[in-house]
N, C-alpha and C positions, 0 to 999 in steps of 0.2 A: 619614811625619814618629809622629815618637815623641811619644808623652804620656803627662802625668806622669800619675801616679795621686793621687786626694786625700788631702787629708793625712789621713784615718779610716783607720787601722791598714793602712798597705799594705807587711806584712811576707814580707817571703820566709825561706828557711833553708837556704841551699847547703850543701852536704855532701858532702867529697871528701876521701881521702886526699892526697892531690895541693895543697898548700897551694898552689903557684904556680895554681890553677885557680879554687880558691878565695877568690883574690884577684885575681885579676879577674874572675870574676865581683862580687866584688864592689861591685868602681868602674864595670862599666859596670849595673848595675841601681839604685847607689848615683847616680850620673846622671839614670838615669828618675826618684827622687823617691820611691824606696824605700830601707823599713830594715833593711841586710840582717843576717842575722846565716850566720854560718860553724862550721860545726861540722868536725870530724877524723874522725867515727865517729858509729855507733848512739848510744853512749853519749852525747857530748858533744850531742846532734840534742837526743834527746831531756830531754838535760836541761832546751838551754835552750829547745824547749817547752811542759815545766811551766812555765818562766820567767814567759811571758808569762800576762799578759793579753789581751791579743787571738789568734786565730789566728793561728800560723806557718803 
C-alpha cells in the first residue's frame, strides 16, 4: 500500500536529461502526493533548489 505524505513541504526534484523519464516519474510521484519538480540538468536543478523555501 502506498502512503501519501502529509501536506507539509513534501517535495521531490527529479533530474534527468531525458524528458520522458522526468514525465513518468512526475506522474508517479504526483499520484503519491508529492510536489514534483523536474530539471533537465544540474544547472536547472540548482536554480529550482535555490527558489524553494522548503528543502527539495
